[in-house]
N, C-alpha and C positions, 0 to 999 in steps of 0.2 A: 504494500500500500504506500502511495506517495502523497506528498502535499507540496503545493507551490508556495515558496517563500513570498511574503507580502512585500518584500523590499527588492530582492534581486530577481524574483519571478521564476527561479529555478525549481523544477520538480525534483524533490529529494525524498529518499525513504523516510517514512514517518517512524523514527526511532530516536533514542536518547543521544545517539552520536551526531545527529543533525539538528534536533529541536529540543529545547528545554521543556521538561515536563511541568505541568501546572496541576492544580487540584481537579480541574475538569477535562484534562487532556494534555495538549501540547500547545506551545506558543505558535503564533502565526509567522514569526520571523525566525530564520535559521540562526544557529549559533555563530556562524561566521559573520553574518551581517550585524548581529548584536555586538560582537567584539569590535568590528570596524566603527560602529556608532559610538561605543564607549571610548575608543581611542580618539575619535574625532572630538568629542566633548572634553576630554582631558587636555587635548592640544589647545583647544579654545580657552580653556580655563587657565592654562599656563601662560598663554599669550596675554590675557587680560592682567594677570598678576605681575607679569614682567614689564607691562607697559608698552608692548610691541604689537598691540592689537591692530593698529593701522598700518603696520609695516608689511605691505603686500609681498615684498621680495623674500621675507623670512617665512612665509606661509607656504604650505604644501599646495601646489597648483591643483591637485586632485581634490583637496579639501575645499579649495575655493570654488571648484566647479560644482560640488555638491553642497554649496553654502546653505546653512540653516541657522542664520543669525537670530539673536534675541531681540526683545523689544528695544533695548538700548541701541543695538546696532542700527535698527531702522530709524530711530530718532536722530542719531548722529548723521546718517546718510541724507535725511530729509532737510536738515538744517542748511540754510543757504540757498536752497532751490526755490525759484519763484514758480508760481502756478501758471501754466499756459493752457490755452484752449486745445481741445482735441484736434481740431483742424490745423492749428499752427504746428502742433507736434508732428502730425502726419506729413505736412508740407515740408518741414525741415528734414524729416526722415527720408522723404522721397528724393531730396537733393543729394543726400549722401548715398542713396541707393543707386543713383545714376553714376556717381563716381566710384562706387563699389569700395568705399573706404570705411564703413562703419564696422568697428570691432568691439567698442565698449561705449555704453550710453546710460546716463541717469536722467530721469525727467519726472516732474510732478504735474499731473494732468487733471484738468477739470472734466469730470465724467458725469455731470448732472444729467446730460441728455441720455446717457446709457442707463442711468438709474430709472428714469421715467419709462424707458422701454422695457426694462426687466421687472415686470410686475409679477410678484410672487408673495405668498403669505409667509414663507420662510425667509428670514433675513440672510441666512447662510447661502441659500440658493440664489438670492438676488446678487450677492457679492460674486458668486461663481459665474453667473450670467454676464455681469459687467466685465469680469476678468476675461472670460472667453471672447467677448466682443472686442476687447482691446487686443488680445492675441491674434484674432482674425484680421483686425485692421493692420497690425504689424506684418502679418503674412502677405496681405494684398499689396503692401508697399515694397517689402524686401524680397518677396517670393521665396522666403525660407519658412517652412512649416514648423511651428512649435507645438509639440504634443504635451498634453497635461500629464504631470508626474505626481505631484502631491501638494499638500497645503499645510500652513502653520497658522493657528489662531493666536493672536496676540492676547496677553493676559491683562494688560493694564488699560487698553483702549479698544473700542469696537472696530476691529479691522482684522482682515485675514490676508496672508500672503499666499498666493497661488504660484506654484513653480512649474515651468514648462521646459522641456529640453528640445533641442533641434531634432527633427525626425530623421535626419541623415547623419547624425553623429555615429561614429563607428562603435562606441562603447554601449550604445543603447539599441542595437539591432537584435531582433528576436531570431534565434537560431532555429531552423526547421528541424523537427524530430520525426522519426518514423513512428507511426501509430502501432500500438500493440494489439489493437482489436482485430478480430478475425474478419477476413473478407475485405479489408481495406486495401485499395490499390495504391501502392506507393508511387509517387511521382517526384521527379527531380525539380525542386523549387529553388531557383537562384535568388539569393537575398538582394535587397536593394543596395546599391553602392553606398558605402560608408566613408566618412571623412573625419579627420582629426581636427574638428572645428571647435570642440568644447562649447558648443552653443547652448546657452541657457537664457531663459526669460523669466524674471520674477516680477509679479504684479501684485502690489499690496493695495487692497481696496479699503478705504476709510469711509464708514457710514456717515458719521456726523458732518463731515465737510464735503462729502460726495466728490472726493478726489481719489486718484490712483497714482501710486508711486511705482514707476517702471524702471527696472534695472535690466539691461540687455548686454550680453557678452557673446561674441561670435568671432572666432579667430581665423577662420579660413573662408576665402571667397570661392566656394565650390559650386558645382552645378545646382541650379535652382530646383526646387521641389516640384515634381510633376504629380498633380492631383488626379487620381483615377476614381474618385468617389462618384456615385450616381447623383446628379443634381436633384435637388428637392422637387423642382417643377416637373421633372421626368417621373419621379415616384408618384406624384399626385396624378399625373396624366394616366399612368398605368393603373392606378387605383380606380380612377373614374371609368376606365374602360372595362375593368373587371366587375365593377359594381353592377348588379342586376336590379333594375327598378321594377320590372314587371315579371314576377315569377310565373304568373298564370295569365298570359295575354289572350285576348279575344280576337286579335288580328292574326293573319297568316304570315308565314315566313316569306312567301312570294311577294306579298304587298310591301313588306319592309324592304326587300331587295330592290323592287322597282322604284320605291321612293329614294333609296340610296343611289340607284343608278341615275335617276333624273337629276338629283342634286349634284352628284359628282360629275355629270356630263358638262356642267358649266366650266369645269376646269380644263377639259380637253376638246370640247366640241366648238370649233370655230366656224364651220360651214356645214350645210346639209350634205355637200359632196365630201366624202371621206378623204379623197386624194387632195383636194384643195385645202381641207382642214389640216391634214397632216403636214403639208408644205408650209402652211402658216405657223404651225407649232414649231417647226424646225427653225424658221426665220426668227420667231420670237425668242427662242432659246439662244440663237446666235447673237441677236441684238442685246438681250438682257445680260448675256454673259460678257459682252464687250463693255457694257455700262457698269456692271456690278461685279466685284471680285468674288462675291459669295454665291452668285447664281451658277447653276450647272449649264454648261455650254453645249451646243450642238452646231456643227458646221455643215451647212448644206453642200452637197456635191452635185454638180451638173453632169448628167448622163444623157447621152444622145438618145433620141426617141426612135422607136421602130414600130412599124405597123403591126398591130396584133398584140402589143405588150404595153404594160404600164409599169413604171419603175420609180422608186423613191430611194435615195441614198443620203446618208449623212455620217460624219465622223465625230469623234469625241475629243475635242482639243485638250481638255484638262489631263486626260490620261496620256495622250500623245506627247504633250509637253513634258510630262514627268518621266515617261519611260521610253518614248519613241526612239531616242538616240542610242538606247542601250539594248533594245530588243534584237535578238539574233535568230529567233525561231517564230514563225508565223503559222497559225492554223486557220483553216477556212472550212466551214461546213454549213449546211442548210437544214431547216426544220419546217415541217408542215403542221397544220392544225393549231396554229397560234393566233389565228384571227378568223373572222367569219366570211372573209372575201376571198379565201383561197390564195392569199399571197404567200409565196415561198420566201422565207426570211434567211438571208445569209449573214453570218456573223464572222468578223475577222478578229481573232484573238492573238495576242502576243504572249510569249513565255516570260514570266517574271517569278523568280524564286520557285520554279517548277510548276507554277499554277498559271491559269489563263487570265489575261486582262483584256477586256473588250476594247477595241479601237474604232470600230465603225460597223455600219449595217447597210445592207442592200435588200430591198423588198421588191420582188418581181412577181407580176401576174400575167399569165398568158390568156388572152381573150378567145383564141381559137385553137383548135387542135392541130391545124396545119400551119402554124406560125413559122416565121423564118428560122431555119436551122442555124444554130450557133449564136443566137441572139443573147442568151444568158452569158455565154463566154465573153461576148463583146461588152455587155453591161459590167461584168466583173472586172474586165480589163480596164475600163474607164475608171471604175472605183479604185482599183489598186494603183493605177497610174497617178491619180490625184493624191493618194496617201503617200506614195513614194516621193513625188516631187515636192509636195507642200511640207512634209514632215521628215524628209530625207531618211526614210527607212532603208536599211541595207542588211536584210536577213541573209544568213548562211544556209538556213534550212527552211523549207516550206512543207507543210503537211496537209493532206486532204484524204478523203476516201477515194474510191475508184470512180469518181465523177469527172469525166474528161473535160467538161466545161470549166471546172475549178482548176484541174491540172493544166490545161492549156493557157488559162488566164495567168496563172502563177508563172509558168515557164516563159511566157511572153513578156511580162512586166519585170520579172526578176530572173533574167537568163543565167546569171552567174551563181544563183543559189541552187543547192541540191534539193530536188523534190523528193519527198519521202511519203509513200503511202502508209496509211494507218495499219499497224500490225493486225489488230483485231478485225478490221474490215476485210483485210486480205484473207485472214483465216476463215472468216464467215463466208466469204465469196467462194473459196475453194471447197469448204465443207458442204455448202449448199449445192454447188455444181456437181460434186461427186455423188450426191444423193439423188440426182435426177437420172433415172434409168434409161429413158428412151431417146435422149437427145444426143446426136452425134457431134463431135467437135468440129470447129471450122477448119478451113484448109491449113494443113501443116506443111510449111515450106521446108522440105527435107534438104533441098540444095543449100539453103541458107545455113542450116545446122551442120551439114557436112563440110562446108567451106570453112567454118570456124573450128570444128572438132573432127579429127580424123577417125575417132572411134565410133561415129554414128553409122549405123547400118542403113543403107539405102532402102532395103526391103522391109524394115521395121517401121511401118506407117499404119495409120488407121485403115480398116478394111475397105472403106469407100475409095481410098487412094491406091490400093494395092494393084500392081500391074500384072503380076504373075497369075495364072489361071487358078491355081489351088494354093492360096496363101495359108500359112500355118495359123490355125485358130486356137491354139492352146492358150488357156487362161487358168491360172492357179485358183482353185476353189477354196483353199485353206491358207491361213496366214503362214508365211515362211519367215521365221526370225532372221535377223540380219546380224552377222558376226563381223567385228572389226578385229583383224589380226594385227598383232604387234610383235616385233622381233627386236629385243634390246631397247624397247620403248618406242621404236619407230614404226609407224603404221605401214602395213604391207599392201593391203588391197586398196590402194589409191588409184586415181585415174592414170591410165597408161601415158607414158611420155609422148609428146608430139612426134610424129614421124617426119623425118627430114627428107623431103622429096626434091629431086633436082628441079630447078626453076628455069623456065624458058621465058625470056622477056621479049614481047612483041610491041610494035607500034601501030596503033589503030587511030586513023584520023588525027594524027599529030600528037596523040596522047600515049605515053609509055605505060604499058600495063604488064603485069606478070601473069603467065599462063601456067597453071598447075593442073595436072591430071587429077580428077576427083577420084578418090579411092573407092573401089567397089568391094564391099565387105559382105560375106555370107558365111559367118562362122557360127550360125545358130543350128543346133541339131534338132532332132524330132521333138524332144521333150521341152524345148524352149529355153534351155540353159546354154550359155555360151561355151566356147571351146576351152576356156580357162576358168571354170566356175570356182567361186570362193566357197569354202565349207559353210554349211548352214548350221547355225547354233544360236544360242541366246545372244541378244544384242549386248555388246559391252556397255556398261554404264558405271563409270567411276563415281559419279555423284547422283545417286538415285533421288536425292532431295532437291533436285532442280525445281525451283518454284514455278518457273515459266512452263516447263513441261507438265507439271501437275495442274497448272491452270488450264493448259490446252486440254488435258484429259477431262477436267471438270466441265469445261465448256462443251466438249464432245458429248459427254454423257448427258449434260443438261439439255442439249439441243436434240436429244433423241437417240444418240449413239448409233449403233448398227441398225436399229429398228426404224430409224427415221429415213424413209425412202418415199419418193414421189415418182409416178409414171412420167409426168411431164409438168411443165410450168408455163406461165404466160410468156409471150414473145419478148417483152421488155426486159426479162431477166437474162437474155442470151445475146451474144454478139452476132453480128451479121454472118450468115453462113452456117450457123449451128441449127441444123434441121432435125426434124423428128424422124426416127427410124421406123420403117414399116414392118420390120422383122419383129414378131412378138417375143422371140427369144433373145433379142439384143439387150445386153446389160452394159452400161457405160463403165461402171467400176464396181466390182464386188465389194460388199460391205467390209469384209475381213481385212482389206488393205487400206482403208481410208485413214485410220488413226496413224499408221506408220507414215503415210504420205504427209499428214499434218505435222508430225514430229520432224521429218526431214526439212519441210519448208520453214518451220520455226527456227531450226538450226541455221539454215542458209540465210534467213532474214537477219539474224543477230550477228553473224560473223563479220569481223572487221580486221584490217591489217594491223591495227594497234593492239588488238587483243590476241595474245599468243595461244596457240594450240599445244597439244602434247609434243608435237614435232617442231615447235618454235613458231615464229611469226610467219604467216602466209601473206604474200602480196595479193593485191586485188585480182590480178590475173589468175593466180593459183586458186584463190577462193572460188572464182567463177568456174574454172575448169573442174575442180573437185565437186562443186555443187551440181553442175550439169551431169557429170559422170555418175554421181550417186543416184540422182533421180532417174537418169536414163537406165542405168544398170538395174535398178530396182524394178522398173517397169518391164524391161526386156526379160529378165529372169522369170517374171510372173506372167508374161504374155499380155501385159496391159497396153496394147497398141493405142486404144482410144485415149487412155489417160495420158500417155506420153505426148500424143499429138496435141491434146488440150494444154498440158503443162508448158510445152514449148511455145505454142502460139500465144497463150494468155499470160505467161509469167517468165519463162526462161529465154525467150528470144532477146537479142541485144537491146532492142528498143524498150521492151517491158522490164527487163532486168534492171535497167538504170533507174526505173521509177520506184522500186521497192527495196532493193538490196542496199543495206547500209554500207557495204564495203565500197561503194562507188564514189565515196567522198572521203577526203583525208581527215575529216572531223567526225566525232561521234556526238550526235544530237542528244540533248537531255530528254527530249520527248521522242517516243517511238509510236505513239498513238494519238488520236484526236479526242481522247477522253476528256481533256479540259474543255473542249467545245461541247461534248455530250453532257458534261456536268453543268455547263452554263445553261443549256436548254432545259435540263431537269430543274434547276433552280428557278428559271423564268416561269416554267409551267406550274411548279408546285408552290412557289413562294409568292408569285405576283399575279398569276392567271387562274389560280384555283377557284376564286370566287367570281370570275368573269367568264361567262359562257360565250366563247368565240367572239371576242370584241371587234369593234370596227377598226379599220386601219389607223385612224387618227388616235383612237384610244390606245392601241398597241404602241404607237410612236411615243405618246405621252408617257406611258409606263416605262419604256426603254430609257427615255431622257430623264424623267423626274423620280423614278423609283429604282430602277436597276443601276443607273450611272452613279447616283450618290452612294449606294452601297459599295460599289467598286472603288470610288474615290476614297472612301473611308478605309478600305482595305489597303489601297496604295499608300495612304498616309501612314498606316501601321508599318509598312515595309521601309519607310524612310529611315535613314540612319540617325536622324535626330528625334525620332518619335520616342516619347517617354524617356528622354535622356536622364540618366541617373537611376532609373527604375529598371527592375527586371522585365524582360520581354518574353512573352510566350512563343513557343515554336510555331512556325508556319506549317501548313498541311504537309508540304514536301519534307520539311525537317522532321516531322513526327513519323512519317513513313520510313524515312531514312534511319532514324533511331530505332524504330521497331524492327526493321530488317537486320540492323547491326546486332541487336540483342538476341534475335532468334538464331543467327549464325554463330553467335558466341557460345551457345549451348549445344551445338551439334557435335556429333562424334567425328573425329578425324581419323582416317585409316592410316596404315603404315606406308602407303605409297609416297614416293618422293616426287616433289614438284619444285620447280624454280619459282620462288616467290620474291618479288622485288617491291619493297616499300617505297624506294626512290621513284619508280615509275607507277607504283600501285597496280601491279599486274601479277598474275599467277598463271602457270601453265596447266592448271587442272582442267581448264575448258569450261568451267561453270560460270565464269565471270561474264561472259557475253549474254547469258540468259537473265542476269539480274538487272532490274530496272535502275539500280544505283551503282552498277559495276562492282559489286562486292562479291567476295567468296569467303568461305569459312576459314580458309588457311590464312588469308590476309587479316581477317578480323581477329582471329585468335592469336596471331602473332603480335598484334598491337594491344589487345585487351580492351577493357572498358575504360573509355576516356572520361574526362571530367564533364560536368554539366554544361559548362560554357562551350565545349567543343561543338555541340549540336547547333549552336547559333552562329558559329564562326566558320565552320568548314563548308565548302561548296564544291560541286562537281564541275570539273573543267571538261572541255571538249577535245582535249589532246593530252598526251603524256606530259607530266604526271596527272592522273585523273583527279587526285586530291592532294592538297598541299596544306599542312598545318603542323605547328611545333609538336603536337602530341602524337603525330603519326610516326612512331618509332617503335622498335622492338621493346617489349616490356622490361627487359633486363638492361636497357641502355638509358643513360641520363641525358637530359637536354637542358639548356639554359632557358628554354621557353621562347626563344626568338625564331622568327621565320627564317633567318639566315642559316640556322642549324640544319635545315633540310636541304639535301642535295637536289638540285633542279636539273631537269632534262633540257638539253639544248637541241634536241632533235626536232626538226621542222619537216612536216609532211611535204612531199614533193608534188608538183603539178602533175596532172594526169594527161597523157598524150596517147593518141591511138597509133600504135607502132606496128600492128599486124599488117602484112602486105595484102593489098586488095586482089582477090582471086576472081577472075572472070571466066565463066563457062561459056565458050563460044558455040557450044552445041545446043544451048538452051536460050530461050528468050527471057528467062527470069532476070530481073534487075539485080545488080550487086547490092549487098547490104550497105546502108549508109554508114559512113565512119562515125565513131563516137565523137561527140563534141569535145573540144579541148576546153578544160575548165581553167579559168583564171584563178589566181590566188584569192582565196575567199577571205573577206575581212573577218577576223576571228574574235571580235570584241564580245565581252560577256553581257548577258542580260540581267545579271544579278549584281547589284552595286555593293559589294562588300568593301569594307574600309581599306584594307591593306592590299587588295588585289582585285580591283573592279573589272579589269579586262583580262582575258584569258590567255591568249596565245603568245607567240614569240615576239610580237610587237612590243610587249611589256619590256622585254630585255633591251630593245632599242630605246625605249623611253628612259629606262634606268641609266643607260649609257649617256644619253644626252643630259639627263639631270645631274649625273655625277660630274660631267665636264663643266656644266654651269656652276655647280657648287664649288668645284676647285677654282674656277675663275673668280667667283665671289670671295672665296677665302684669300686668294692671292691679292685681290683688290683691297680687302680689309687689312692685310699685312702691309701693303704699300702705304695706305692712308695713315695707319697707326705707327709706322716706323718713325722714330725720332729724327732720323737722318733725312726724312722726306720733307723738304722745305720749298714748296712751289712759290712762284711769284703771285702777285695779287690777282692777276687776270685768271690764272689757272684756279686759284682758290675760289674766286667768284663763280667760275664755271662749274666747279664741283659742288659748291654749297647752294647756289641758287639756280643752276641749270637743270636740265631734265635727266642728267646722268644718274641712273640708279633709282629714280623716283618710283618706278613700278615695283622694284624690289622692296623699297621702304614701305609702300602701301601694302604689299603682300604680307610682310612681317607684322605690320600693325593690325591688319585684318585677322590674321591667325591669332595674335595675342588677344584681340578683342573677343573673338569667338571663344577662345579657351577660358578667358576670365569671366565672361558673362554666362556662357553655356546656354545662350538663348536659342530657341528654335526659329529657323527662318520662316517668314510669312508664307512664302511659296518657294519652289525650287529655284526659279529664275528671278525672284523679287519683282514680278510684274506689277506695275502701278506705283513703284517706289522711285526714290530719287537716284541720282548718279552714284552716290556713295553706297547706298544699299545694294544697287545692282552690281557694283564692283566688288563689294564685300561678299555677295552671294557667289559670284564667279570665283573669287579667290579662296573661298572656304568650302566649296561644294565637295562633298565626299570626305572632308577632313574629320577625323575623330580626335577628341580631346586627349592629349597626352597626360599620363600620370605624373604629377609633380613629385619631385624628390622630397620625402617627408622631413629630411634633415635640413632642408632650406628654410622651412617654417614660413611664416607670413610676414610681410613687410608693410610698412605704411600704416601702422596702427594709430588710430585717432580716438581720443576720448572726448566726447562732446557732452558738456553739462549745460542744461537749460537754467 
């Protein structure tokens, strides 16, 4: 059994070793605190007897901090002070607050106005209310919160001294403790930042004269207090909403809803025509946002008009201003059933801290079924072009589902960005297509496949394309496990090495081309197995706890598994050329092979040259060759002609491979799905449209601007580096999942197999890393161990090696100074991609040659997560550091020259240095940094819009800067004691 001490608040065992026993139990104060109090009173008594009571230098500073003087002490302090009005006291205090120089203060204030406000029957409560009002007024001026500590009732006169301590002093922080109760979930709670300020506020309230004697001490100009309490007006509003005035109404729910709809329509209905009304709402939001800094803005976007379509588009300037220059990954997706007029709504979201941030919307409606083809693509291209030009977006990755209007718009506007199809949309498309039994694949270009890979058999084509009279129709009816053979750790059954064929160069129409004889292969025997079959056995699986593979299995079973089959589907589900078979015995893909196909596709999707395999790192060419070989060999051994034709035409051809394979870009995106957009649609429908049955277009636009946007602006404010400065911050959604994944991997069992694990690059050759959404594996996690609580808020995932960089990322048995420089950094820079394969032309066929892969320019690798010490990700940071180092050396050399006693310039040079422009920008930068660190104030907006030149310059100079920790040995300077 424990008891909390009334003085130090510690929970101690309730026994005689910690508390003194009384007649009815134990004292409320622990023995240690009683001894300290006795020592304090003895020290005060000796000071009075020796006549050194007023000698502050001979008193213990800790005793002075916890000062509990007597009546005589207060009388001596009050003597000589004139009584000032409360407003005069606050005005004087505000002057010192601006200069940041208040450290000690005594004042006698007339608080008669506060006495009249504090109406209470109990005189002691009146004094407390007056004292609290004074403490609140001091907080509003100084921005330092003083928390009530204790009180002292004077014995000779009607007054009470109330004592408050600074809420941010390091000696008064409450330490979080783990709960002993069963079922309580333990969470890592980071304490508020503490400072050695010794901040105390004593307010003595005197009833007879209605005055208050204020003594203030604060020795450190630290970060201001950030209040996170719920305002009282918000509480009253919530209570009014909850209060039910009519428990048994006679009116119906529908009539109330209609009344609410009629009244609320005054907010968003500007015209009887919903399109006209929506455009008016967007213009109003744009104009009001320009005139007022508090209004939520919307920027109208002009989109060309096409016959048979109606379109409305607008951007969100507030979010684009804050994050647009840092966003490197864009997602685009559409949703239906959000309005009653059948408008398709497209949302553009940028990746911020692993989550989606809306940047703009396009609403499109088709009036006829035979409207112009490609119109949506052109609308989206206009929308994206405006966003790109106006807000200078430069993404490295764009994500969509397999909607070619979205894909083509992205690739047209952002040609240098890697386009990435959503992993789960790809998986769902393959699973759905394999489950349709009677649909044949579209035309399989076997010549295209043979020109790129010499292991492709010309005769292994879908039955509809077979040229021989009696093609082999063998199809495995049972699942055949796949074996991965290794010898000395090296995989054996890999793709065969390319065959080197003599090349004949010819010149056609002035163009030099290479002519290579297309190999004719026919190494398939009667049972459908190649001439060099690999042994069939259980599939090797070094890490059976791969979360992604488990998710694929869960998705497969949830979507019906092997039992989920359809004879056919509507035509819009299929590509052009996928026709229905008239053969009743035709089966596109037997159910027993579908899960294995999904597993292989998931592995090929996640592979990347930066992520090593058991055999080391594979180049993007090796990854493609091995992937095509694996899927081709799998289909050929099982006789899956139709499936191979579909997989090549729909996924593994050069054109399609570049859309979904992550290995085609030198960088690894943080996102591999469009779930951030899907989550946005879910929140829109569940949180804002659940009470509105298919609203009008203008109502939907109003909700997007005035309901959805403020919520995301508030979330973006939370992500700012100055949000709640000095207070602990909760983890973002991305950080929570990262922490959860880390802890799960920390508990998993590690086998005795040997892998190459590099914390420097944060890579492991186990092969599991590519499947994890955070690029983690159990070997890396258990090598590092469980980091501190602050690690989760500081670490972030980069798009190249090293994937993570943090002082705590080191083996558990190594020590570190806690500096970022202790971590070895990789200087490896991904190379540009060039198409180097020779173009092979078959002069005996009219089929066109495959288009060469586009050359990718170097992608701008800046980060979309503004972390303090490394807000940009890639090797350009090293270039910036080099330039900064060179400038710093030049500044240092300049300072040495100017401060050298032997440096004696003439009057003209001295005037040029002192009054000219030389170094003025450096001086301004230093002053702005010092001002930002001293005040700790939060910027009004990121770019100080609407402010003066000084504020705008200060915002530019301090953007992204974090307050440095001052040396505690330096102490505080410039102490001023002001007496009224």
